[in-house]
C-alpha positions as CSV (number, residue, x, y, z in Angstrom):
1,G,0.0,0.0,0.0
2,L,2.3,2.8,1.2
3,N,5.2,1.9,-1.1
4,R,2.9,1.9,-4.1
5,L,1.6,5.4,-3.4
6,F,4.9,6.8,-2.0
7,P,7.7,4.7,-3.3
8,Y,10.4,6.6,-1.4
9,A,8.6,6.9,1.9
10,T,10.1,3.9,3.6
11,G,13.5,3.5,1.9
12,E,16.5,5.4,0.8
13,C,16.2,7.9,-2.0
14,D,19.1,8.9,-4.2
15,D,17.2,11.7,-5.9
16,M,16.4,14.0,-3.0
17,K,15.9,17.6,-3.7
18,F,15.6,20.6,-1.4
19,W,12.3,22.5,-1.6
20,A,11.0,25.4,0.5
21,G,7.6,27.0,0.4
22,L,8.6,30.6,0.9
23,R,6.2,33.0,2.6
24,P,6.9,36.5,1.3
25,N,6.6,39.3,3.8
26,T,6.6,43.1,3.3
27,P,9.1,45.3,5.1
28,D,6.5,46.8,7.4
29,G,4.4,43.7,8.0
30,P,0.9,44.1,6.4
31,P,0.3,42.6,3.0
32,I,0.0,44.6,-0.3
33,I,-3.4,44.4,-1.8
34,G,-4.7,46.5,-4.6
35,A,-4.1,48.1,-7.9
36,T,-0.7,49.0,-9.4
37,P,0.3,51.6,-12.0
38,Y,-0.5,49.0,-14.7
39,S,-4.2,49.0,-15.5
40,N,-4.3,45.2,-15.7
41,L,-2.1,44.2,-12.7
42,Y,-3.3,43.9,-9.2
43,L,-1.4,42.6,-6.1
44,N,-2.4,40.3,-3.3
45,T,0.9,39.4,-1.8
46,G,3.1,39.7,1.3
47,H,0.9,37.9,3.8
48,G,3.8,35.9,5.2
49,T,2.7,33.1,7.5
50,L,-0.9,34.3,7.5
51,G,-1.5,33.6,3.8
52,W,-4.1,30.9,4.3
53,T,-5.6,32.7,7.2
54,M,-6.1,35.9,5.3
55,S,-6.9,34.4,1.9
56,L,-10.7,34.6,2.0
57,G,-10.8,38.2,3.1
58,S,-8.0,39.3,0.9
59,G,-9.5,37.6,-2.1
60,K,-12.9,39.2,-1.5
61,L,-11.2,42.6,-1.1
62,L,-9.3,42.3,-4.3
63,A,-12.4,41.1,-6.2
64,N,-14.3,44.2,-5.0
65,I,-11.4,46.4,-6.1
66,I,-11.2,44.8,-9.6
67,S,-15.0,45.0,-9.9
68,G,-15.2,48.6,-8.9
69,I,-17.2,47.8,-5.8
70,E,-16.4,49.9,-2.7
71,P,-14.4,47.7,-0.3
72,E,-16.0,46.9,3.0
73,I,-12.8,47.7,4.9
74,S,-10.4,50.6,4.6
75,M,-7.5,50.2,2.2
76,E,-5.3,52.4,4.4
77,G,-2.1,50.6,5.3
78,I,-2.6,47.7,2.9
79,D,-2.2,49.2,-0.6
80,M,1.0,50.4,-2.3
81,S,0.5,54.0,-1.4
82,R,2.0,53.4,2.1
83,F,5.4,53.1,0.4
84,N,6.7,56.5,-0.6
85,Y,8.1,55.3,-3.9
86,A,4.6,54.2,-5.0
87,N,3.4,57.8,-5.1
88,K,6.2,59.1,-7.3
89,T,5.0,59.7,-10.8
90,Q,8.6,59.7,-12.2
91,L,9.1,56.1,-11.1
92,N,10.0,53.9,-14.0
93,Y,7.7,50.8,-14.0
94,G,9.0,49.2,-17.2
């Protein structure tokens, strides 16, 4: 049974590979959710270890933003505008 489903579970494996599920964080802690300077690019990233915990609310928030529906919570502190460079019109995004 187990060896059929997972052939390397009980024995030696010569083809081991390192893998890590990285959890990106923002420098100040809260995630980045919202629009970017590109009209067809939105962000929902930087949740760190709370990705699964915050996924439903973050997904709904982003769906509202994309659909043009007023979000139920304040965007203050979770959109890109909290970073000074996000407000600079001379920033090169290409």
